[in-house]
C-alpha positions in Angstrom: 15.4 -28.4 -7.5 11.8 -28.8 -6.6 9.2 -28.7 -9.2 7.2 -25.7 -8.1 4.0 -26.2 -10.6 4.0 -29.7 -8.9 4.3 -28.1 -5.4 1.6 -25.7 -6.1 -0.6 -28.6 -7.6 0.0 -30.1 -4.0 -0.4 -27.6 -1.8 -3.3 -25.2 -2.9 -5.8 -28.2 -2.0 -4.6 -28.2 1.3 -4.5 -24.4 1.7 -8.3 -24.2 0.1 -9.3 -27.2 2.5 -8.4 -24.8 5.6 -10.1 -21.7 3.6 -7.2 -19.9 2.8 -6.2 -19.1 -0.6 -2.6 -19.7 -1.6 -0.5 -16.6 -2.7 3.2 -18.2 -3.5 5.1 -20.8 -3.4 8.7 -20.4 -3.8 11.9 -22.3 -3.2 14.8 -20.1 -1.4 18.3 -20.6 -0.3 19.9 -22.6 -2.9 21.5 -26.3 -2.2 23.3 -25.3 1.0 20.2 -24.1 2.9 16.9 -25.0 0.8 13.4 -23.6 2.3 10.2 -24.3 0.7 8.1 -20.8 1.3 4.6 -21.1 1.2 2.3 -17.6 1.6 -1.1 -18.1 2.1 -3.9 -15.6 3.2 -7.8 -15.7 4.3 -9.7 -14.3 1.4 -11.6 -12.2 3.5 -9.1 -10.5 5.6 -6.0 -10.7 3.2 -4.0 -11.9 6.4 -2.9 -15.1 8.3 -2.9 -15.8 11.7 -0.2 -17.8 13.6 -2.6 -20.5 14.3 -3.4 -20.6 10.2 0.4 -20.8 9.7 1.2 -23.6 12.3 -2.4 -25.6 10.8 -1.4 -25.3 7.1 2.4 -26.1 8.0 1.3 -29.4 10.2 -1.0 -30.2 7.2 1.7 -29.7 4.7 4.5 -31.7 6.4 1.8 -34.4 6.8 1.5 -34.8 2.9 4.9 -34.6 2.3 5.9 -37.1 4.9 3.6 -39.3 3.1 4.8 -38.8 -0.3 8.0 -39.4 1.3 7.0 -42.9 2.7 5.6 -43.7 -0.7 9.1 -42.9 -2.4 7.6 -39.7 -4.3 9.2 -36.8 -2.1 8.3 -33.9 -3.9 11.7 -32.0 -2.7 15.1 -34.0 -2.6 17.2 -33.9 0.2 16.5 -31.7 3.7 14.5 -28.7 3.5 13.1 -26.5 6.0 9.3 -25.4 5.8 8.2 -21.9 5.8 4.7 -21.0 5.9 3.7 -17.6 6.4 1.2 -14.3 5.4 2.2 -12.2 2.6 3.3 -9.6 5.1 2.7 -6.1 4.1 5.0 -5.9 1.8 3.4 -8.5 0.0 4.5 -10.0 -3.4 1.8 -9.2 -6.0 1.4 -12.7 -7.6 -2.1 -13.1 -9.3 -3.1 -10.8 -11.6 -6.3 -10.1 -9.1 -3.7 -8.6 -6.5 -3.0 -5.7 -9.0 -6.8 -4.9 -9.0 -7.2 -5.6 -5.3 -4.6 -3.1 -4.4 -4.9 -0.1 -6.7 -4.3 2.9 -5.0 -1.0 1.5 -3.5 2.2 2.0 -4.1 4.0 -1.2 -6.1 7.4 -1.8 -7.6 7.1 -4.3 -10.6 10.2 -5.8 -12.4 9.6 -7.0 -15.7 10.8 -9.9 -17.4 12.2 -7.6 -20.4 12.3 -3.7 -20.9 9.4 -2.1 -21.9 9.5 1.8 -22.9 13.2 1.3 -21.7 12.2 0.3 -18.0 12.8 -3.1 -16.8 11.4 -1.7 -13.0 8.5 0.3 -12.5 7.8 2.2 -9.2 4.5 3.7 -8.9 0.8 3.9 -8.2 -1.0 0.7 -9.3 -4.4 2.0 -10.9 -5.8 -1.4 -11.6 -6.3 -3.8 -14.3 -7.8 -3.6 -18.0 -8.1 -6.9 -19.4 -4.6 -8.9 -18.8 -2.9 -5.4 -18.5 -1.6 -4.0 -15.2 -2.0 -0.2 -15.2 0.7 1.3 -12.9 1.5 5.4 -12.9 5.2 5.2 -12.7 6.7 8.1 -10.7 8.7 10.5 -12.6 7.3 9.2 -16.0 3.9 8.6 -17.2 0.9 5.7 -16.7 2.0 2.8 -18.3 -0.1 -0.8 -19.2 1.9 -4.0 -18.8 0.9 -7.3 -19.8 0.7 -9.7 -16.8 2.9 -12.3 -18.2 5.7 -9.5 -18.5 6.0 -9.3 -14.7 9.0 -11.1 -13.2 8.5 -9.8 -9.9 6.3 -7.4 -8.1 5.3 -6.6 -4.6 3.7 -3.5 -2.5 5.9 -0.9 -1.4 5.6 0.1 2.3 4.2 3.6 2.9 2.1 5.1 5.6 -0.9 4.5 3.3 -0.5 0.8 2.8 0.4 0.5 6.6 -3.1 2.2 7.3 -4.9 -0.3 5.2 -3.4 -3.3 6.6 -3.5 -2.9 10.5 -3.0 -6.7 12.0 -5.8 -8.7 12.9 -4.1 -9.8 16.1 -0.3 -9.9 17.0 -0.5 -11.8 19.9 1.7 -14.6 19.6 3.7 -12.9 17.0 7.5 -13.1 18.5 6.3 -16.7 19.2 8.6 -19.5 17.4 6.9 -22.6 16.4 9.1 -25.7 15.6 7.2 -27.9 13.3 9.3 -31.6 12.9 9.5 -32.5 9.5 
């Protein structure tokens, strides 16, 4: 399997060069169908257009092709490259995400249980130092260390839908094939 830290190191400068912020780099699908998932966004809109996805995808394909030609391919074997926006029920991967999306509902999975709970669902209240503040539904407000989070994402609600209107839906149903 690929080294995610190394992939981040290769991908982040390419995203930044296009004015994008990297949200997440993840390998999906296992050995039978490996997919390199790259999520990015425009810092001002927190979204990505279809053109942004295509441009970043081509740029990353060129970088990986050049590394492969040098015998330094960061991912062994064939894989699929998927470049996308984080979407409405976006993953929360950076501490700042929890502050930026305060007031929205989220589901947080912890590495180890805290107060007997490994899964927390409720309204994000923000961040205090390195602690995420969440008002856990039918429990109470909790402060959990960012380092204790295994996975987190926003929950689709009417409030979230109203806060994340798409910039432009044209081309959303088009499939763009990139050789790589």
